[in-house]
Structure formats: structure tokens, C-alpha cells
C-alpha positions in Angstrom: 42.6 -83.3 -138.0 42.7 -79.6 -138.4 46.4 -79.4 -139.1 45.9 -82.2 -142.1 43.0 -80.3 -143.3 44.6 -76.7 -143.5 47.6 -78.3 -145.0 45.3 -80.0 -147.7 43.7 -76.3 -148.0 47.5 -74.8 -148.3 48.6 -77.2 -150.9 45.4 -76.4 -153.0 45.5 -73.3 -152.8 49.4 -72.9 -153.8 48.2 -75.4 -157.1 45.5 -72.8 -158.0 48.1 -70.1 -157.4 50.6 -71.9 -159.7 47.3 -72.2 -162.4 46.6 -68.7 -162.4 50.4 -67.5 -163.2 50.6 -69.8 -166.4 47.3 -68.0 -167.5 48.5 -64.5 -166.9 51.8 -63.2 -168.8 54.2 -61.5 -166.5 54.9 -59.1 -169.0 50.8 -58.0 -168.8 50.7 -57.9 -165.2 53.7 -55.5 -165.4 52.1 -53.3 -167.9 49.0 -53.2 -166.0 51.2 -52.5 -162.6 52.9 -49.6 -164.7 49.4 -48.0 -166.2 48.0 -47.9 -162.5 51.1 -46.3 -160.9 50.7 -43.7 -164.0 46.8 -43.6 -163.3 47.8 -42.9 -159.3 50.5 -40.5 -160.0 47.7 -38.5 -162.1 45.0 -38.6 -159.6 47.3 -37.6 -156.9 48.3 -34.4 -159.2 44.6 -33.6 -159.4 44.0 -34.3 -155.9 46.5 -31.7 -155.1 45.2 -29.0 -157.8 41.7 -29.3 -156.4 43.1 -29.0 -152.8 44.9 -25.7 -153.3 41.7 -24.5 -155.6 39.2 -25.3 -152.5 41.8 -23.3 -150.5 41.5 -20.4 -153.1 38.2 -20.5 -153.2 37.6 -20.5 -149.3 40.2 -17.5 -149.0 38.0 -15.4 -151.7 34.7 -16.4 -150.1 36.0 -15.4 -147.1 37.0 -11.8 -148.3 33.6 -11.4 -150.2 31.3 -12.8 -147.8 30.8 -9.8 -145.8 30.4 -7.7 -148.9 27.7 -10.2 -149.8 25.8 -9.8 -146.7 25.9 -6.1 -146.7 24.7 -5.9 -150.3 22.0 -8.5 -149.7 21.0 -6.3 -147.0 21.0 -3.2 -149.0 19.1 -4.7 -151.6 16.4 -6.0 -149.1 15.8 -2.6 -148.0 15.8 -0.9 -151.4 13.3 -3.7 -152.6 10.9 -2.8 -149.6 11.3 1.0 -150.2 10.5 0.5 -153.9 7.5 -1.5 -152.8 6.2 1.3 -150.7 6.6 3.7 -153.3 5.0 1.9 -155.8 2.1 0.9 -153.3 1.6 4.6 -152.4 2.0 5.6 -156.4 -1.2 3.3 -157.1 -3.4 3.9 -154.3 -2.8 7.9 -154.3 
């Protein structure tokens, strides 16, 4: 029973496949494949460019991150000093 049922399903699938092939022009499918390959190539190129940019950005950030940290500490210290000075000027 299972063999005959699977055979019926297989033949029905083949018939549907043949009907779909008659609905779609092979030239259109080839054109679609070509467009998809073109898009794939462009996306791969874009991905490579973005990967290189990310590596470059990571290297640049590594070079300047210590300077940022140092300058941030300096600015905080300067702000505290100025706040102290302004506070003394107001109350004196």
C-alpha cells in the first residue's frame, strides 16, 4: 500500500513539475539566474569592501582609543577644577 501510494505521489509530482515548466519560459529563467548571479557578485564585492572598512576602522580606533581615554580624563579633571574655581569666586 505504501509503495503504490508513494508511486502515485511521485507521478503527481512529476506531472505538476511538467505543468510548471510549460508555464515559465526558459529564457525568463535564464535571465533571472543571470540577474541573481549579478546581484550576488555585487553583494560579495560590497561585503568585501565593508569587511576591509571594518578592519581599517578597528585599527584606527585601537590607535586613538588611548588618546580618547587620556583626553577624557583630562577634560573631567579640568571641569572639576573650573567648577571649584567658579564656586570659590561666587562665595568670596
